[in-house]
Gaussian input, Z-matrix of N, CA and C with variables (Angstrom, degrees):
# hf/3-21g

backbone

0 1
 N
 C     1     B1
 C     2     B2     1     A1
 N     3     B3     2     A2     1     D1
 C     4     B4     3     A3     2     D2
 C     5     B5     4     A4     3     D3
 N     6     B6     5     A5     4     D4
 C     7     B7     6     A6     5     D5
 C     8     B8     7     A7     6     D6
 N     9     B9     8     A8     7     D7
 C    10    B10     9     A9     8     D8
 C    11    B11    10    A10     9     D9
 N    12    B12    11    A11    10    D10
 C    13    B13    12    A12    11    D11
 C    14    B14    13    A13    12    D12
 N    15    B15    14    A14    13    D13
 C    16    B16    15    A15    14    D14
 C    17    B17    16    A16    15    D15
 N    18    B18    17    A17    16    D16
 C    19    B19    18    A18    17    D17
 C    20    B20    19    A19    18    D18
 N    21    B21    20    A20    19    D19
 C    22    B22    21    A21    20    D20
 C    23    B23    22    A22    21    D21
 N    24    B24    23    A23    22    D22
 C    25    B25    24    A24    23    D23
 C    26    B26    25    A25    24    D24
 N    27    B27    26    A26    25    D25
 C    28    B28    27    A27    26    D26
 C    29    B29    28    A28    27    D27
 N    30    B30    29    A29    28    D28
 C    31    B31    30    A30    29    D29
 C    32    B32    31    A31    30    D30
 N    33    B33    32    A32    31    D31
 C    34    B34    33    A33    32    D32
 C    35    B35    34    A34    33    D33
 N    36    B36    35    A35    34    D34
 C    37    B37    36    A36    35    D35
 C    38    B38    37    A37    36    D36
 N    39    B39    38    A38    37    D37
 C    40    B40    39    A39    38    D38
 C    41    B41    40    A40    39    D39
 N    42    B42    41    A41    40    D40
 C    43    B43    42    A42    41    D41
 C    44    B44    43    A43    42    D42
 N    45    B45    44    A44    43    D43
 C    46    B46    45    A45    44    D44
 C    47    B47    46    A46    45    D45
 N    48    B48    47    A47    46    D46
 C    49    B49    48    A48    47    D47
 C    50    B50    49    A49    48    D48
 N    51    B51    50    A50    49    D49
 C    52    B52    51    A51    50    D50
 C    53    B53    52    A52    51    D51
 N    54    B54    53    A53    52    D52
 C    55    B55    54    A54    53    D53
 C    56    B56    55    A55    54    D54
 N    57    B57    56    A56    55    D55
 C    58    B58    57    A57    56    D56
 C    59    B59    58    A58    57    D57
 N    60    B60    59    A59    58    D58
 C    61    B61    60    A60    59    D59
 C    62    B62    61    A61    60    D60
 N    63    B63    62    A62    61    D61
 C    64    B64    63    A63    62    D62
 C    65    B65    64    A64    63    D63
 N    66    B66    65    A65    64    D64
 C    67    B67    66    A66    65    D65
 C    68    B68    67    A67    66    D66
 N    69    B69    68    A68    67    D67
 C    70    B70    69    A69    68    D68
 C    71    B71    70    A70    69    D69
 N    72    B72    71    A71    70    D70
 C    73    B73    72    A72    71    D71
 C    74    B74    73    A73    72    D72
 N    75    B75    74    A74    73    D73
 C    76    B76    75    A75    74    D74
 C    77    B77    76    A76    75    D75
 N    78    B78    77    A77    76    D76
 C    79    B79    78    A78    77    D77
 C    80    B80    79    A79    78    D78
 N    81    B81    80    A80    79    D79
 C    82    B82    81    A81    80    D80
 C    83    B83    82    A82    81    D81
 N    84    B84    83    A83    82    D82
 C    85    B85    84    A84    83    D83
 C    86    B86    85    A85    84    D84
 N    87    B87    86    A86    85    D85
 C    88    B88    87    A87    86    D86
 C    89    B89    88    A88    87    D87
 N    90    B90    89    A89    88    D88
 C    91    B91    90    A90    89    D89
 C    92    B92    91    A91    90    D90
 N    93    B93    92    A92    91    D91
 C    94    B94    93    A93    92    D92
 C    95    B95    94    A94    93    D93
 N    96    B96    95    A95    94    D94
 C    97    B97    96    A96    95    D95
 C    98    B98    97    A97    96    D96
 N    99    B99    98    A98    97    D97
 C   100   B100    99    A99    98    D98
 C   101   B101   100   A100    99    D99
 N   102   B102   101   A101   100   D100
 C   103   B103   102   A102   101   D101
 C   104   B104   103   A103   102   D102
 N   105   B105   104   A104   103   D103
 C   106   B106   105   A105   104   D104
 C   107   B107   106   A106   105   D105
 N   108   B108   107   A107   106   D106
 C   109   B109   108   A108   107   D107
 C   110   B110   109   A109   108   D108
 N   111   B111   110   A110   109   D109
 C   112   B112   111   A111   110   D110
 C   113   B113   112   A112   111   D111
 N   114   B114   113   A113   112   D112
 C   115   B115   114   A114   113   D113
 C   116   B116   115   A115   114   D114
 N   117   B117   116   A116   115   D115
 C   118   B118   117   A117   116   D116
 C   119   B119   118   A118   117   D117
 N   120   B120   119   A119   118   D118
 C   121   B121   120   A120   119   D119
 C   122   B122   121   A121   120   D120
 N   123   B123   122   A122   121   D121
 C   124   B124   123   A123   122   D122
 C   125   B125   124   A124   123   D123
 N   126   B126   125   A125   124   D124
 C   127   B127   126   A126   125   D125
 C   128   B128   127   A127   126   D126
 N   129   B129   128   A128   127   D127
 C   130   B130   129   A129   128   D128
 C   131   B131   130   A130   129   D129
 N   132   B132   131   A131   130   D130
 C   133   B133   132   A132   131   D131
 C   134   B134   133   A133   132   D132

   B1=1.4588
   B2=1.5309
   B3=1.2886
   B4=1.4416
   B5=1.5675
   B6=1.2479
   B7=1.5027
   B8=1.4390
   B9=1.3611
   B10=1.3717
   B11=1.5152
   B12=1.3142
   B13=1.4284
   B14=1.4708
   B15=1.3073
   B16=1.4963
   B17=1.5814
   B18=1.3111
   B19=1.4183
   B20=1.5544
   B21=1.2854
   B22=1.5476
   B23=1.5027
   B24=1.2784
   B25=1.4794
   B26=1.4548
   B27=1.3173
   B28=1.4181
   B29=1.5038
   B30=1.3225
   B31=1.5163
   B32=1.6017
   B33=1.3124
   B34=1.5085
   B35=1.5299
   B36=1.2952
   B37=1.5083
   B38=1.5414
   B39=1.3224
   B40=1.4847
   B41=1.4726
   B42=1.3861
   B43=1.3849
   B44=1.5071
   B45=1.3499
   B46=1.4166
   B47=1.5670
   B48=1.3694
   B49=1.3965
   B50=1.5938
   B51=1.2957
   B52=1.4586
   B53=1.5215
   B54=1.3759
   B55=1.4695
   B56=1.4562
   B57=1.3639
   B58=1.4182
   B59=1.5489
   B60=1.3608
   B61=1.5077
   B62=1.5257
   B63=1.3340
   B64=1.5139
   B65=1.5059
   B66=1.4192
   B67=1.4672
   B68=1.5565
   B69=1.3287
   B70=1.4625
   B71=1.5427
   B72=1.3199
   B73=1.4128
   B74=1.5133
   B75=1.3454
   B76=1.5026
   B77=1.4941
   B78=1.3387
   B79=1.4744
   B80=1.5408
   B81=1.3078
   B82=1.5010
   B83=1.5745
   B84=1.2746
   B85=1.4854
   B86=1.5758
   B87=1.3066
   B88=1.4270
   B89=1.5171
   B90=1.3142
   B91=1.5313
   B92=1.5137
   B93=1.3247
   B94=1.4908
   B95=1.5242
   B96=1.2705
   B97=1.5634
   B98=1.5235
   B99=1.2885
   B100=1.4708
   B101=1.5114
   B102=1.3354
   B103=1.4865
   B104=1.5367
   B105=1.4128
   B106=1.4301
   B107=1.6070
   B108=1.3028
   B109=1.3981
   B110=1.5429
   B111=1.2839
   B112=1.3915
   B113=1.5446
   B114=1.3218
   B115=1.4979
   B116=1.4909
   B117=1.3668
   B118=1.4179
   B119=1.5240
   B120=1.2968
   B121=1.4175
   B122=1.5046
   B123=1.3232
   B124=1.5107
   B125=1.4948
   B126=1.3066
   B127=1.4138
   B128=1.5694
   B129=1.2902
   B130=1.4305
   B131=1.6217
   B132=1.2725
   B133=1.4738
   B134=1.5291
   A1=107.43
   A2=117.74
   A3=121.57
   A4=108.91
   A5=116.52
   A6=120.71
   A7=107.71
   A8=113.55
   A9=121.48
   A10=115.92
   A11=114.24
   A12=118.26
   A13=110.47
   A14=116.28
   A15=119.98
   A16=106.17
   A17=111.92
   A18=118.18
   A19=106.87
   A20=113.03
   A21=119.98
   A22=111.35
   A23=120.28
   A24=123.81
   A25=108.88
   A26=123.17
   A27=124.11
   A28=111.71
   A29=114.58
   A30=119.40
   A31=109.21
   A32=114.61
   A33=118.35
   A34=107.45
   A35=118.04
   A36=117.22
   A37=108.49
   A38=119.71
   A39=119.93
   A40=111.76
   A41=120.19
   A42=121.12
   A43=114.12
   A44=115.31
   A45=123.66
   A46=109.25
   A47=116.33
   A48=118.72
   A49=111.09
   A50=115.41
   A51=121.73
   A52=109.39
   A53=117.11
   A54=122.85
   A55=112.50
   A56=118.32
   A57=124.33
   A58=112.90
   A59=113.10
   A60=118.05
   A61=110.78
   A62=118.57
   A63=119.07
   A64=110.55
   A65=114.31
   A66=114.47
   A67=112.86
   A68=116.93
   A69=118.80
   A70=109.35
   A71=119.35
   A72=121.47
   A73=113.16
   A74=113.32
   A75=121.57
   A76=108.41
   A77=116.66
   A78=124.60
   A79=111.61
   A80=115.80
   A81=120.10
   A82=103.06
   A83=121.07
   A84=122.87
   A85=111.62
   A86=115.17
   A87=114.82
   A88=112.36
   A89=116.61
   A90=120.30
   A91=108.82
   A92=119.53
   A93=120.36
   A94=107.89
   A95=120.76
   A96=123.38
   A97=107.68
   A98=119.21
   A99=122.37
   A100=109.29
   A101=117.05
   A102=122.55
   A103=112.27
   A104=113.96
   A105=115.62
   A106=114.32
   A107=115.79
   A108=120.41
   A109=109.78
   A110=120.91
   A111=128.48
   A112=113.19
   A113=111.49
   A114=116.93
   A115=109.20
   A116=117.93
   A117=123.22
   A118=109.25
   A119=118.27
   A120=127.39
   A121=109.30
   A122=116.24
   A123=121.65
   A124=108.19
   A125=115.76
   A126=125.04
   A127=113.05
   A128=119.59
   A129=124.59
   A130=102.48
   A131=115.61
   A132=118.48
   A133=111.30
   D1=128.25
   D2=-178.27
   D3=-104.01
   D4=149.60
   D5=171.22
   D6=-74.95
   D7=141.12
   D8=-179.43
   D9=-103.12
   D10=2.64
   D11=175.72
   D12=165.29
   D13=-168.30
   D14=-178.45
   D15=-77.60
   D16=135.86
   D17=-176.47
   D18=-94.44
   D19=89.11
   D20=-172.75
   D21=-64.75
   D22=-31.04
   D23=177.97
   D24=-64.26
   D25=-47.61
   D26=-178.98
   D27=-66.75
   D28=-39.09
   D29=177.11
   D30=-59.95
   D31=-43.88
   D32=-178.21
   D33=-67.89
   D34=-37.44
   D35=-175.33
   D36=-72.12
   D37=-40.14
   D38=174.14
   D39=-64.02
   D40=-43.34
   D41=175.04
   D42=-52.57
   D43=-47.51
   D44=-171.59
   D45=-70.31
   D46=-34.10
   D47=178.46
   D48=-71.44
   D49=-37.15
   D50=179.42
   D51=-64.95
   D52=-44.22
   D53=176.37
   D54=-62.08
   D55=-45.13
   D56=177.88
   D57=-59.77
   D58=-42.04
   D59=-179.10
   D60=-68.75
   D61=-41.55
   D62=179.23
   D63=-66.38
   D64=-38.93
   D65=-178.61
   D66=-70.44
   D67=-34.54
   D68=178.41
   D69=-72.20
   D70=-36.41
   D71=179.24
   D72=-65.88
   D73=-35.64
   D74=178.06
   D75=-64.96
   D76=-50.09
   D77=178.46
   D78=-56.25
   D79=-47.38
   D80=-173.84
   D81=-67.70
   D82=-44.41
   D83=-179.94
   D84=-60.46
   D85=-43.31
   D86=-179.67
   D87=-69.59
   D88=-33.06
   D89=174.75
   D90=-67.73
   D91=-39.63
   D92=-177.85
   D93=-70.25
   D94=-29.32
   D95=-179.10
   D96=-85.88
   D97=-5.97
   D98=178.07
   D99=71.68
   D100=38.43
   D101=174.92
   D102=46.30
   D103=52.46
   D104=-178.51
   D105=-70.05
   D106=-16.80
   D107=-178.22
   D108=-91.65
   D109=3.32
   D110=-179.97
   D111=110.75
   D112=-174.52
   D113=-178.16
   D114=-73.87
   D115=149.60
   D116=177.99
   D117=-66.82
   D118=157.41
   D119=179.69
   D120=-66.15
   D121=-43.76
   D122=175.91
   D123=-155.59
   D124=157.44
   D125=-175.65
   D126=-131.88
   D127=131.92
   D128=-179.34
   D129=-91.66
   D130=120.53
   D131=177.56
   D132=-94.51

């Protein structure tokens, strides 16, 4: 079976997973450091 083109769905899924991972790591680090740089711009509850 050959690929017929760029699989945009998979590219979007990987991009979303990477963004979510970086965002959650940033939030975890900020919480671990006690928000020493100030309050976050927004927070998802």
